[in-house]
Residue frames relative to the residue before (quaternion, step in Angstrom):
aa qw qx qy qz dx dy dz
M 1.0000 0.0000 0.0000 0.0000 0.00 0.00 0.00
A 0.6133 0.5674 -0.3525 0.4216 3.59 1.09 -0.61
G 0.6600 0.5231 -0.3103 0.4410 3.62 1.14 -0.51
A 0.5241 0.6740 -0.4023 0.3304 3.60 1.19 -0.41
P 0.6934 0.4458 -0.3188 0.4678 3.69 0.72 -0.84
R 0.6367 0.5206 -0.3398 0.4562 3.59 1.00 -0.74
G 0.6412 0.5227 -0.3194 0.4621 3.58 1.01 -0.76
L 0.6397 0.5187 -0.3181 0.4696 3.55 1.03 -0.77
V 0.6508 0.5097 -0.3114 0.4688 3.57 0.93 -0.90
L 0.6511 0.5091 -0.3120 0.4685 3.58 0.96 -0.84
R 0.6529 0.5124 -0.3149 0.4605 3.60 0.95 -0.83
V 0.6419 0.5016 -0.3212 0.4828 3.60 0.99 -0.82
Y 0.6545 0.5152 -0.3101 0.4583 3.59 0.94 -0.85
E 0.6496 0.5336 -0.3176 0.4387 3.58 0.94 -0.85
H 0.7614 0.3419 -0.1818 0.5199 3.59 1.08 -0.66
S 0.3718 0.7747 -0.4597 0.2243 3.60 1.23 0.16
L 0.6483 0.5166 -0.3388 0.4450 3.62 0.94 -0.73
S 0.6852 0.4616 -0.2986 0.4778 3.58 0.83 -0.89
T 0.6203 0.5303 -0.3405 0.4670 3.59 1.07 -0.67
A 0.6589 0.5044 -0.3074 0.4658 3.58 0.94 -0.85
L 0.6839 0.4831 -0.2940 0.4609 3.59 0.87 -0.90
L 0.6445 0.5059 -0.3186 0.4766 3.58 1.00 -0.79
S 0.6399 0.5201 -0.3215 0.4655 3.58 1.02 -0.77
L 0.6541 0.5020 -0.3122 0.4719 3.60 0.96 -0.81
F 0.6351 0.5224 -0.3269 0.4657 3.58 1.01 -0.79
A 0.6695 0.4927 -0.2980 0.4693 3.58 0.89 -0.93
L 0.6461 0.5169 -0.3165 0.4639 3.58 0.98 -0.83
S 0.6604 0.5024 -0.3202 0.4571 3.58 0.93 -0.81
L 0.6393 0.5091 -0.3312 0.4716 3.60 1.02 -0.70
L 0.6509 0.5153 -0.3167 0.4587 3.59 0.97 -0.83
L 0.6775 0.4799 -0.2920 0.4747 3.57 0.92 -0.88
H 0.6221 0.5265 -0.3345 0.4731 3.58 1.07 -0.70
A 0.6484 0.5097 -0.3180 0.4676 3.60 0.97 -0.83
W 0.6737 0.4975 -0.2984 0.4577 3.58 0.92 -0.89
G 0.7179 0.4437 -0.2563 0.4713 3.58 0.77 -1.01
G 0.6528 0.5185 -0.3092 0.4577 3.56 1.01 -0.80
A 0.6320 0.5293 -0.3291 0.4606 3.57 1.05 -0.76
R 0.6330 0.5238 -0.3342 0.4617 3.58 1.01 -0.76
A 0.6889 0.4734 -0.2835 0.4700 3.58 0.84 -0.97
Y 0.6522 0.5161 -0.3052 0.4638 3.59 0.96 -0.90
S 0.6535 0.5135 -0.3128 0.4598 3.59 0.98 -0.83
E 0.6296 0.5270 -0.3364 0.4612 3.58 1.01 -0.78
E 0.6583 0.4990 -0.3060 0.4733 3.58 0.97 -0.86
Q 0.6365 0.5285 -0.3259 0.4576 3.57 1.00 -0.83
E 0.6811 0.4921 -0.2941 0.4554 3.59 0.89 -0.92
E 0.6152 0.5481 -0.3472 0.4479 3.60 1.07 -0.68
H 0.7508 0.3560 -0.1924 0.5220 3.58 1.12 -0.64
G 0.6416 -0.5749 0.3116 0.4010 3.57 1.20 0.47
G 0.5245 0.6440 -0.4119 0.3749 3.59 1.19 0.24
Q 0.5812 -0.5744 0.4550 0.3539 3.52 -1.35 -0.04
P 0.4857 -0.6396 0.4962 0.3297 3.61 -1.06 0.65
V 0.2633 -0.7544 0.5812 0.1543 3.56 -1.23 0.50
S 0.4492 -0.6521 0.5357 0.2934 3.54 -1.26 0.49
A 0.6871 -0.4727 0.3448 0.4307 3.57 -1.26 0.21
P 0.6671 0.4812 -0.3345 0.4599 3.66 0.85 -0.75
E 0.6331 0.5089 -0.3305 0.4806 3.59 1.08 -0.65
Y 0.6415 0.5337 -0.3231 0.4463 3.58 1.00 -0.80
V 0.6130 0.5635 -0.3464 0.4321 3.59 1.06 -0.73
T 0.6756 0.4934 -0.3003 0.4582 3.60 1.11 -0.52
T 0.5721 0.5967 -0.3892 0.4065 3.60 1.24 -0.07
S 0.5686 -0.5934 0.4464 0.3540 3.54 -1.19 0.52
R 0.5735 0.5987 -0.3791 0.4110 3.59 1.12 -0.57
F 0.6320 0.5331 -0.3323 0.4538 3.60 0.95 -0.86
W 0.7204 0.4524 -0.2638 0.4546 3.57 0.76 -1.03
E 0.6075 0.5363 -0.3594 0.4628 3.59 1.06 -0.64
E 0.6738 0.4784 -0.2921 0.4814 3.59 0.91 -0.90
A 0.6503 0.5295 -0.3231 0.4386 3.59 0.94 -0.85
F 0.7145 0.4420 -0.2640 0.4738 3.60 0.90 -0.86
Q 0.6025 0.5449 -0.3639 0.4557 3.60 1.16 -0.42
N 0.6829 0.4445 -0.2815 0.5068 3.57 1.12 -0.62
């Protein structure tokens, strides 16, 4: 039983780089969705359209085009 916590710590350490990179990728997508939705909503309102939320913006082709370009 004394080896179980050490094994867990070792397993977390072994996967720490991939966990960090995956977390950064997810964070960048979330921030892109939030910031992009704000900018897209402002443009929509300037042209008489309705603002969109971040989840709605993620479903647009503009979000995915920008995401894949970066």
